[in-house]
C-alpha positions, 0 to 999 in steps of 0.5 A, spaced: 500 500 500 502 507 499 502 510 506 504 517 508 506 518 515 506 525 518 511 527 523 518 524 523 519 524 531 520 518 535 513 515 533 513 517 526 520 515 524 519 508 527 512 507 524 514 509 517 520 505 517 517 499 519 511 499 515 516 500 509 520 494 512 514 489 511 513 491 504 509 498 503 511 504 500 512 509 505 513 517 505 515 520 511 513 528 511 516 533 516 516 541 516 523 541 519 527 541 512 534 540 516 531 534 519 528 531 512 535 533 509 539 529 514 534 523 513 535 523 506 542 523 507 541 517 512 542 520 518 537 518 524 536 524 529 534 519 534 538 513 538 534 507 537 537 500 536 536 497 529 533 503 526 539 505 522 539 499 519 532 498 517 532 506 514 538 504 510 535 498 507 528 501 505 531 507 502 536 503 498 530 498 496 526 505 494 520 503 499 522 509 504 522 516 502 522 523 506 519 529 504 517 536 506 511 536 501 505 535 505 501 535 498 505 531 494 505 525 500 497 526 501 496 526 494 499 519 492 497 515 499 491 511 500 493 511 508 495 517 512 498 516 519 498 522 523 504 521 528 505 529 530 507 530 537 502 532 543 506 535 548 503 537 555 500 544 554 497 548 559 494 545 565 497 538 563 492 537 558 495 534 551 496 540 546 492 538 540 494 544 535 499 540 531 494 534 530 488 538 528 493 542 523 495 536 520 487 534 519 486 541 516 492 540 511 489 533 509 483 536 508 486 541 503 490 536 499 486 529 499 483 527 493 478 521 493 477 516 498 483 516 504 483 513 511 486 518 516 489 514 522 491 518 528 497 514 531 499 520 536 497 519 543 491 523 544 485 524 549 478 521 548 474 524 543 480 527 539 478 522 533 471 525 533 474 532 533 479 530 527 473 528 523 469 534 524 475 538 522 476 535 516 469 535 514 468 542 516 474 544 511 472 540 505 465 539 504 463 532 500 470 529 501 470 521 502 474 519 508 474 515 514 478 517 521 481 511 525 484 511 532 491 506 532 495 508 538 502 506 538 505 502 544 512 503 542 517 502 548 524 507 547 530 502 546 525 496 543 521 500 539 522 496 532 521 489 536 515 492 539 512 494 532 514 488 528 512 483 534 506 487 538 502 484 544 496 487 540 494 492 534 488 496 537 484 500 531 478 504 533 473 505 528 467 510 529 466 514 523 460 519 521 463 521 515 465 514 511 464 507 511 466 503 517 467 497 514 471 500 508 476 503 513 476 496 517 478 493 510 484 498 509 487 497 516 487 489 515 491 490 509 496 495 512 497 490 518 496 484 514 504 482 514 504 483 521 498 479 523 500 473 519 505 472 524 500 471 530 500 478 532 492 480 535 489 485 531 483 488 535 477 492 532 473 497 537 470 503 537 474 510 537 473 512 544 475 506 547 481 505 542 484 512 545 482 510 552 486 503 551 492 507 550 492 512 556 489 506 561 495 502 559 501 507 560 497 509 567 497 502 569 504 501 568 506 508 572 501 505 577 505 499 578 512 503 578 509 508 584 506 502 588 513 498 588 516 504 590 511 505 596 513 498 598 520 499 597 520 505 602 516 501 607 521 496 606 526 501 608 522 502 615 521 495 617 527 492 614 525 488 608 528 487 601 524 490 596 528 486 590 525 479 594 518 482 595 518 484 588 520 477 586 515 474 590 510 478 587 512 477 580 511 470 580 504 471 581 501 470 574 496 475 575 501 480 577 507 479 573 514 481 574 515 487 569 515 494 572 516 492 579 523 495 579 524 500 585 528 506 584 527 513 582 521 512 578 518 513 571 520 519 566 521 520 559 516 523 554 510 518 555 508 516 562 508 523 566 505 526 560 499 521 559 498 520 566 497 528 567 493 528 561 488 522 563 487 526 570 485 532 566 481 529 562 477 526 568 477 533 571 473 535 564 468 530 564 461 532 566 455 527 567 450 525 572 453 522 579 460 522 575 466 521 579 472 521 574 477 524 578 482 519 578 484 519 585 489 513 584 493 517 579 494 523 583 497 519 588 501 515 583 504 522 581 505 524 588 509 518 589 513 519 583 515 526 585 517 524 592 522 519 589 526 524 587 526 528 593 528 522 597 534 520 592 537 527 594 536 526 601 540 519 600 545 523 596 546 528 602 546 523 607 551 518 603 556 524 604 555 526 611 549 531 610 552 536 606 552 537 599 557 544 599 564 542 596 563 535 594 564 532 588 559 527 585 560 522 579 554 521 575 552 515 571 546 516 566 542 522 564 537 518 559 531 517 563 532 509 561 537 505 558 537 504 550 535 511 548 538 518 548 531 521 550 532 525 557 525 528 557 523 528 564 529 524 566 530 523 574 538 526 573 535 532 570 531 534 576 536 531 581 543 534 578 541 541 578 539 540 586 546 538 587 549 543 583 545 549 587 547 545 593 554 547 592 556 541 589 560 539 583 558 534 578 562 530 573 557 526 568 557 520 563 552 517 559 554 512 553 548 515 548 545 521 551 551 525 553 549 531 548 542 531 549 543 531 557 548 537 556 544 541 552 538 541 557 543 542 563 547 548 560 540 551 558 539 551 566 545 556 566 549 550 571 556 551 571 559 546 576 558 540 571 563 537 567 562 531 562 567 525 562 569 521 556 567 514 560 564 512 566 571 511 570 573 518 568 567 521 571 569 518 578 576 521 578 576 524 585 569 523 586 566 523 593 560 519 591 558 515 585 551 517 583 547 512 578 541 514 575 540 510 569 541 502 568 545 502 562 548 495 561 555 497 562 554 500 569 552 493 571 559 490 571 564 494 574 571 494 576 570 496 584 578 495 585 579 500 580 573 505 582 576 505 589 583 507 587 580 513 583 575 515 587 576 520 593 570 517 597 567 511 598 559 512 597 555 509 592 548 511 591 544 507 586 537 510 584 536 503 580 538 498 585 543 495 580 548 491 585 548 487 591 549 490 598 554 485 600 558 485 594 559 493 594 561 493 601 566 487 600 570 492 596 570 497 602 564 502 599 558 504 603 551 502 599 545 507 598 539 504 594 532 504 595 528 499 599 534 494 601 
């Protein structure tokens, strides 16, 4: 099929590339001329394992192209995926200005029947709003609007697209033939469904809620296990053992039960906040949509970072001023260069403002993290060439991201280059007895 993907951010680029990989002819569109020029030259603007190779292969096979021409892309395509950003706007609501603008542009350039697919994460009711926007812009246009939320995890996005747990498609059009749109979406995903991935059709509002509910539930698991970790510290338990015992229950499962600094990134914080705001806006008789649980989830997540600052302070004797900290990890999670709402970029400024010096290292996200920290006008931060270089003369090592290369460490070497003997681990990477056997003190969560 001929497909256009609007937006070459994280979701758009992965979606377009993977659709080309399964045999479709895909054109990716973006208003950013510099980004498109880089993509046309084979340069990938994000770090995502496996994506570079897929882009190169599909560009070579002429199944994947890049352009700034919205008009040209829409005119030749049967299906248009809208994958532009929905950043957090005022009052923590999702900002839909880009989504609605793409809908208006689509209406202007569409000729003949086409399916408009909302891939961006949008609040419930957006599909109907998009359909009305298109119908209002051009009278008599044949089209269907479909909700097809993404479930991509940074670091494993290619795998998640090619082998998804499920593909959710919401159909509920007042302006076209729902059965016709269903046939189109079945054709789009047929190469993936063929190998066993379930394709779920539902109404549009339910599809939109599925996305938010999934992320909110996972965020809730993270905040819950962090509450348990804090309780373990009070009564002497080990949260790793607790999580292991919980996770063996098939009703619970082991994933997202890793205590530590909490969640960050571009999805969980934004989606939890947006769902809360959607609940506040809901009217109805006897309606109670205040999401009390999610308010608590947000609160626990914020407090984990404050608790971590206090752990760091206590690890060096209660005073930050004059201390030097080695920082390992700036991205919000491993296998990505994404630093949006990363815990490190909340905690590190507090250390510096407390009078400390920081030497930071991240294997992939160094430049992105540096750009954000320099934008805060923080001068007491330097950037190391490797993990050990960051530890030279440090009073303490502070770990923010569980990169694989941080899991196996030469602690004898660390002891020889560090000034202090404190390791403050925000991701519970190590066993206390191992760290203490090398003469370090170990500060972590819930153990």
